[in-house]
N, CA and C of each residue as an Amber inpcrd file, in Angstrom:
protein
   279
  29.6010000 -11.6540000-221.9250000  29.6580000  -9.6980000-222.0360000
  30.8960000  -9.8130000-221.7860000  32.0150000  -8.9350000-222.9140000
  33.0340000  -8.5520000-222.2080000  32.7690000  -6.8670000-221.7350000
  33.1660000  -6.6210000-220.5960000  33.0400000  -5.9190000-220.1090000
  34.0050000  -4.6290000-220.6930000  33.9070000  -3.2620000-220.6170000
  35.1920000  -2.2400000-221.2190000  35.0570000  -0.5120000-220.0550000
  35.4630000  -0.0710000-220.5030000  35.3250000   1.3810000-218.8380000
  35.9760000   1.2840000-217.8030000  36.7450000   0.4580000-217.7940000
  36.7530000  -0.0640000-216.0390000  35.9690000  -0.8210000-215.6870000
  35.7610000  -1.2200000-216.3610000  34.3570000  -2.3800000-215.2610000
  35.0160000  -4.0760000-215.3560000  34.4920000  -4.3970000-213.8510000
  34.9970000  -5.6560000-214.1810000  33.4420000  -6.9900000-214.5180000
  33.4830000  -7.8390000-214.8420000  32.5490000  -8.9370000-214.8760000
  32.4890000  -9.3940000-213.7650000  31.9410000  -9.8830000-212.5410000
  31.8700000 -10.5300000-211.5220000  30.5800000 -11.8310000-210.8360000
  31.0990000 -12.3650000-210.2280000  29.9050000 -13.5070000-210.0460000
  29.9550000 -13.4750000-208.7330000  28.8770000 -13.2600000-208.3730000
  28.2220000 -12.7050000-206.8780000  28.2750000 -13.9580000-205.7980000
  29.3140000 -14.5000000-204.6930000  29.5000000 -15.3670000-204.3540000
  28.3530000 -15.7820000-203.0920000  27.3170000 -16.5260000-202.8840000
  26.5510000 -16.6950000-202.1790000  27.1090000 -16.6310000-200.7400000
  26.3250000 -15.7150000-200.0160000  26.5500000 -15.7800000-198.7460000
  25.7130000 -17.1960000-197.6260000  26.5370000 -18.3520000-197.0250000
  25.4920000 -19.0990000-196.5490000  24.8170000 -18.3190000-195.1880000
  23.2840000 -18.5720000-195.1770000  22.6620000 -18.1450000-193.7260000
  22.6080000 -19.1080000-192.8910000  23.3860000 -18.8650000-191.6610000
  22.9300000 -20.1130000-190.5280000  21.3160000 -20.2030000-190.0570000
  20.5960000 -20.9450000-189.8980000  19.0510000 -21.1500000-189.0670000
  19.7360000 -21.6430000-187.9580000  18.6900000 -20.2580000-186.4620000
  19.6120000 -20.8520000-185.5110000  17.9880000 -20.7390000-184.5450000
  17.7970000 -22.1650000-183.6540000  17.1160000 -21.4760000-182.7870000
  16.9280000 -19.7410000-181.7880000  15.2150000 -19.6050000-181.9740000
  15.7540000 -17.9910000-181.2130000  14.0280000 -18.4840000-180.5310000
  14.2210000 -17.7290000-179.0800000  13.2400000 -17.3900000-178.1450000
  12.2420000 -16.3350000-178.2770000  13.1720000 -15.5820000-179.6580000
  12.1370000 -14.0530000-179.8070000  11.5200000 -14.4370000-181.3330000
  10.2440000 -13.8910000-181.4240000   9.3140000 -14.1800000-182.3180000
   9.3540000 -12.7820000-183.2970000  10.2980000 -13.3640000-184.5990000
  10.2420000 -12.3880000-185.4550000   8.9090000 -11.8970000-186.5970000
   8.5670000 -11.4670000-187.1870000   7.7240000 -11.4500000-188.4120000
   8.0260000 -12.1100000-189.4890000   7.1160000 -12.8550000-190.0700000
   7.7920000 -13.4320000-191.0950000   8.6870000 -13.1510000-192.2590000
   7.8760000 -11.9330000-192.5410000   8.9700000 -11.2320000-193.1850000
  10.1310000 -10.3080000-193.1160000  10.4680000 -10.7100000-192.4140000
  11.4880000 -10.0370000-191.3510000  13.0960000 -10.6180000-191.7550000
  13.5350000  -8.9750000-192.4660000  15.1520000 -10.1980000-192.9570000
  16.3270000  -9.6650000-192.5070000  16.7890000 -10.6890000-192.2400000
  18.4250000  -9.9140000-190.9350000  18.7850000  -9.2250000-192.3880000
  19.7270000  -7.6900000-191.7480000  20.1440000  -6.7180000-192.5630000
  21.5010000  -7.4660000-193.2930000  21.8910000  -6.8010000-194.4410000
  22.8060000  -7.6220000-194.9810000  23.7720000  -6.8060000-195.0650000
  25.2150000  -6.7070000-195.3280000  26.7490000  -6.7480000-194.9940000
  26.4400000  -5.5270000-196.3460000  27.1430000  -4.5650000-196.0640000
  27.5230000  -3.8510000-197.2210000  28.2620000  -4.4010000-197.7970000
  29.0370000  -5.0010000-198.1310000  30.1700000  -5.4390000-198.9840000
  29.5770000  -6.7730000-199.3460000  30.3660000  -7.4160000-199.8330000
  30.0100000  -8.7970000-200.9720000  31.0910000  -9.4510000-201.6290000
  31.5870000 -10.3900000-200.9360000  32.5650000 -11.1110000-202.0880000
  32.3850000 -11.5760000-204.0060000  32.8150000 -11.7520000-204.5350000
  32.6650000 -11.9850000-206.1510000  34.0120000 -12.4680000-206.6540000
  33.4230000 -13.6170000-207.3610000  34.8350000 -14.5640000-208.3920000
  34.8930000 -13.1280000-209.7490000  35.9700000 -12.5050000-209.9520000
  36.3610000 -12.0130000-211.2910000  36.0190000 -12.7330000-212.6430000
  34.7170000 -13.0750000-213.6870000  34.8650000 -13.4990000-214.9410000
  35.5130000 -12.8030000-215.8350000  35.8650000 -11.2740000-216.0460000
  36.5260000 -10.9790000-217.0980000  36.4750000  -9.6050000-216.4170000
  37.5510000  -8.2620000-217.4510000  37.3840000  -6.9830000-216.3590000
  37.9440000  -6.7420000-218.3840000  37.5350000  -4.9600000-217.9830000
  38.1140000  -4.3420000-219.0720000  39.4430000  -4.3780000-219.2960000
  39.9050000  -3.9810000-220.4120000  41.2200000  -4.1150000-220.5860000
  42.1030000  -2.9040000-220.5140000  41.4890000  -1.7840000-219.7510000
  42.0110000  -0.8030000-219.5690000  41.8350000  -0.2790000-217.8360000
  41.5520000  -1.3180000-217.4660000  41.8300000  -1.6870000-216.0230000
  43.2540000  -1.4900000-215.4990000  43.1240000  -0.6270000-214.1040000
  44.4560000  -0.0780000-213.4730000  44.7820000  -1.4230000-212.3340000
  43.7720000  -2.2550000-211.9540000  43.7780000  -2.8930000-210.7960000
  44.3690000  -4.1950000-210.7140000  45.8840000  -4.9080000-210.1190000
  45.9250000  -5.7200000-210.4760000  45.4440000  -6.6020000-210.5060000
  44.6850000  -7.5520000-211.2510000  43.6630000  -8.7180000-210.7520000
  43.1840000  -9.5510000-211.7110000  43.1810000 -10.7390000-212.2530000
  42.8810000 -12.1310000-212.4420000  41.5740000 -12.4200000-212.4800000
  41.5660000 -13.3120000-213.9800000  40.2590000 -13.9800000-213.6960000
  40.4170000 -15.1430000-213.2650000  39.2250000 -15.4040000-211.9240000
  39.0560000 -16.1960000-211.0700000  39.6440000 -15.6560000-209.7570000
  39.7180000 -14.6320000-209.3740000  40.1810000 -13.6250000-208.0210000
  39.1640000 -13.9400000-207.4140000  38.8460000 -13.9880000-206.4240000
  37.5310000 -13.1540000-205.2410000  38.5390000 -12.2560000-204.8000000
  37.2510000 -11.0520000-205.1570000  37.2610000 -10.0620000-204.4300000
  36.2700000  -8.9870000-203.8740000  36.2940000  -8.3770000-202.5370000
  35.2060000  -7.9310000-201.9020000  35.1720000  -5.8380000-202.3180000
  33.6550000  -6.1700000-203.1420000  33.2110000  -5.0220000-203.3220000
  32.2020000  -4.4030000-202.2460000  31.5570000  -3.3670000-202.3790000
  30.4080000  -2.8170000-202.1210000  29.0170000  -2.7110000-202.8670000
  28.4820000  -3.4410000-202.2300000  27.3490000  -4.5460000-202.4410000
  26.5260000  -3.5110000-203.6740000  26.3310000  -2.3050000-203.0420000
  25.4160000  -1.5060000-203.6150000  25.8010000  -0.5890000-205.1450000
  27.3390000  -1.2570000-205.3440000  27.9590000  -0.7250000-206.9730000
  27.8010000  -1.4280000-207.8800000  27.1530000  -2.9170000-207.0170000
  27.2680000  -4.3280000-207.9680000  26.0530000  -3.8920000-208.7470000
  26.1260000  -3.3170000-210.1400000  24.9890000  -3.5410000-210.9690000
  25.0530000  -4.5860000-211.8230000  23.0270000  -5.2050000-211.6760000
  22.6590000  -6.3370000-212.7210000  22.3190000  -5.3970000-213.0970000
  22.5150000  -6.4450000-214.7030000  22.1320000  -5.8230000-215.9100000
  21.7670000  -7.3920000-216.3080000  20.1310000  -7.2880000-216.8300000
  19.7630000  -8.4580000-217.8790000  19.3730000  -8.3400000-219.0090000
  20.0200000  -9.6980000-219.7520000  19.6830000  -9.1410000-221.2060000
  19.3270000 -10.8290000-221.7610000  18.6110000 -10.8780000-222.4970000
  17.4230000 -12.4970000-222.9910000  17.5350000 -13.3850000-222.0990000
  16.8170000 -12.8120000-220.9300000  17.2050000 -14.1170000-219.4410000
  18.4860000 -14.3790000-218.4130000  19.6330000 -13.5950000-219.1740000
  21.0100000 -14.1300000-218.2280000  20.9580000 -13.0070000-217.8700000
  21.6420000 -12.4610000-216.6020000  21.7210000 -11.8960000-215.5490000
  22.7750000 -11.2600000-215.3470000  24.0500000 -10.2040000-215.8460000
  25.0200000 -10.0470000-215.8430000  25.5220000  -9.2870000-214.7880000
  26.4220000  -8.9450000-214.0180000  26.9630000  -8.6120000-212.8560000
  28.0290000  -7.7910000-213.3320000  28.3540000  -6.1620000-213.2510000
  29.0740000  -4.9870000-213.4160000  29.3180000  -4.6480000-212.2020000
  31.0650000  -4.6070000-211.8280000  31.0610000  -3.3590000-211.2070000
  32.5210000  -2.4990000-211.5100000  32.5190000  -1.5360000-211.3020000
  33.4690000  -0.2790000-211.2810000  34.6100000  -0.6310000-210.5530000
  35.7380000  -0.4920000-211.0810000  37.0240000  -1.4140000-210.7730000
  37.3330000  -0.1350000-208.6460000  36.9050000   0.6820000-209.5130000
  36.8720000   1.9060000-207.7720000  36.5040000   1.4490000-206.5740000
  35.2920000   0.4970000-207.2070000  34.6510000  -0.0480000-206.2210000
  35.3170000  -1.5460000-205.2780000  36.2230000  -1.7780000-205.5410000
  36.7970000  -2.7130000-205.0730000  37.6640000  -2.4290000-203.8970000
  37.6230000  -3.4700000-202.8790000  38.2260000  -2.9480000-201.4930000
  39.8780000  -3.8980000-201.4440000  39.2090000  -4.9860000-202.1980000
  40.6800000  -5.7060000-201.7220000  40.5570000  -7.3310000-202.3430000
  41.8200000  -7.8710000-202.9790000  41.2640000  -9.3970000-202.9670000
  41.9470000 -10.3620000-202.0180000  40.9590000 -11.4690000-201.6500000
  41.1320000 -12.4490000-200.8600000  41.4560000 -13.6820000-201.6880000
  42.8880000 -14.1910000-200.6600000  44.4040000 -14.5540000-200.9130000
  43.8370000 -16.0520000-200.7320000  43.7160000 -17.0180000-201.1290000
  43.9290000 -18.4100000-200.8550000  42.3350000 -18.4840000-200.1540000
  40.8490000 -18.2470000-201.0570000  39.7000000 -18.4590000-200.7360000
  38.9510000 -19.1490000-201.2860000  38.3220000 -19.4000000-200.3020000
  37.6810000 -21.0610000-200.5180000  36.3190000 -20.8480000-200.3100000
  35.2270000 -21.2630000-201.5210000  33.4290000 -20.8790000-201.1560000
  33.3480000 -21.6670000-200.4850000
């Protein structure tokens, strides 16, 4: 998929959850609240993007602005360049 209109095609980076022992009993369907921000690897970007970014960069974006589009069983993630908060240099997943 080639993004247009100032969008970036990204791959969200998985966040590692730590399993910790707890003396507090939680419901089985309890989920820890997620951060409103997520890191993602830039796969491609529209030609009209004003943000200085390159393929392979790791960026911080607002989670709720990440759009998942499913086409023929494949999921693509797009975000408008306005919702990129920054780039992480020397990031190791």
